[in-house]
C-alpha positions in Angstrom: -36.2 -40.6 8.0 -37.9 -40.0 11.5 -39.9 -36.9 11.8 -39.9 -34.8 15.2 -43.1 -35.0 17.4 -44.7 -31.4 17.6 -45.7 -30.6 21.0 -48.5 -27.6 21.9 -49.8 -26.7 25.0 -53.4 -27.5 25.5 -54.9 -24.0 26.1 -52.8 -23.4 22.3 -54.7 -26.5 20.9 -58.0 -25.2 22.4 -57.7 -21.6 21.1 -56.7 -23.5 17.5 -60.3 -25.5 17.4 -62.2 -22.8 18.6 -61.0 -20.7 15.5 -61.7 -23.4 13.1 -64.7 -24.3 14.3 -65.9 -20.5 14.5 -64.7 -19.9 11.0 -66.6 -22.7 9.9 -69.8 -22.3 11.5 -69.9 -18.5 11.9 -73.1 -17.8 13.3 -74.8 -20.7 11.5 -78.0 -22.6 12.9 -78.6 -25.9 11.7 -81.7 -27.9 12.2 -80.8 -31.8 13.1 -82.3 -34.6 13.3 -81.2 -36.9 16.8 -82.6 -39.1 19.3 -82.2 -37.6 23.0 -80.2 -39.5 25.5 -78.5 -39.1 28.7 -81.1 -36.2 29.6 -80.6 -34.2 32.8 -82.5 -31.3 34.1 -81.2 -29.1 37.1 -83.8 -27.2 38.3 -81.8 -24.8 40.5 -80.2 -23.6 37.2 -82.5 -24.3 34.6 -80.3 -26.1 32.5 -80.9 -29.1 30.4 -78.0 -31.5 29.6 -78.4 -34.1 27.0 -76.5 -36.1 23.9 -78.1 -36.1 20.6 -77.2 -39.3 19.2 -77.8 -40.9 15.8 -78.3 -45.1 15.1 -77.6 -46.6 12.2 -81.1 -47.5 10.7 -80.0 -51.1 9.8 -78.5 -52.2 13.2 -79.5 -49.8 15.8 -75.6 -49.2 15.9 -74.2 -45.9 17.2 -73.2 -43.5 14.2 -72.4 -40.2 15.8 -73.1 -38.8 19.4 -72.7 -35.0 20.6 -73.2 -33.5 24.1 -75.8 -30.4 24.1 -77.2 -28.3 26.5 -79.9 -25.8 26.7 -80.7 -22.8 29.3 -82.1 -19.4 29.3 -83.8 -19.3 25.4 -83.6 -22.8 25.1 -84.6 -23.9 28.0 -87.8 -22.1 27.9 -88.2 -23.3 24.2 -87.9 -27.1 25.4 -91.0 -26.4 28.0 -92.9 -24.4 25.0 -92.1 -27.7 22.9 -93.6 -29.7 26.1 -96.7 -27.4 26.4 -97.6 -27.7 22.5 -96.9 -31.2 21.9 -97.6 -33.1 25.3 -94.5 -34.9 25.1 -91.9 -34.6 27.6 -88.6 -33.9 26.5 -86.6 -36.6 27.8 -84.3 -39.7 26.6 -85.4 -41.8 23.8 -87.1 -39.5 21.8 -86.5 -38.5 18.5 -86.0 -34.7 17.4 -85.4 -32.1 15.2 -83.6 -29.3 16.5 -82.3 -26.3 15.8 -78.7 -25.7 16.9 -75.8 -23.5 16.9 -72.0 -24.7 17.0 -70.0 -23.6 20.0 -66.7 -24.4 21.5 -66.5 -22.8 24.6 -62.6 -22.9 26.0 -62.6 -24.0 29.9 -61.4 -20.7 32.0 -60.5 -20.8 35.8 -62.2 -18.1 37.7 
C-alpha cells in the first residue's frame, strides 16, 4: 500500500533540527581531534572559516567533515595558539580543539 509523502516547510525543518541539536548538546563542549582544511581568515571581521576533517588512517580517505568558524574569543584563542606554539593556524595541521555545537537558522534582516 503506497504511503503519502509528508511535506514540511524548510523553516519548520530548520526549527526541528535546531531543537534536536540543542537538546542533545545543550551547552556541552567537546574536545575533538581533526585536521584543518579550507582555512580562510577575514581580517576585516576577525573571522576564521575552516573545515574540520577526519581521514581514515589506512587510506587517508575522508571519513568526516564539518564546517567551523571562530570569531571574538575564538579568534583570540587562535592568535594565542599561534603565539605559544609558533605554529600558524592554517591548512593541513592536526589539532585538538574544544568545540561547542550550534545550529544557526538563517534569518533575513
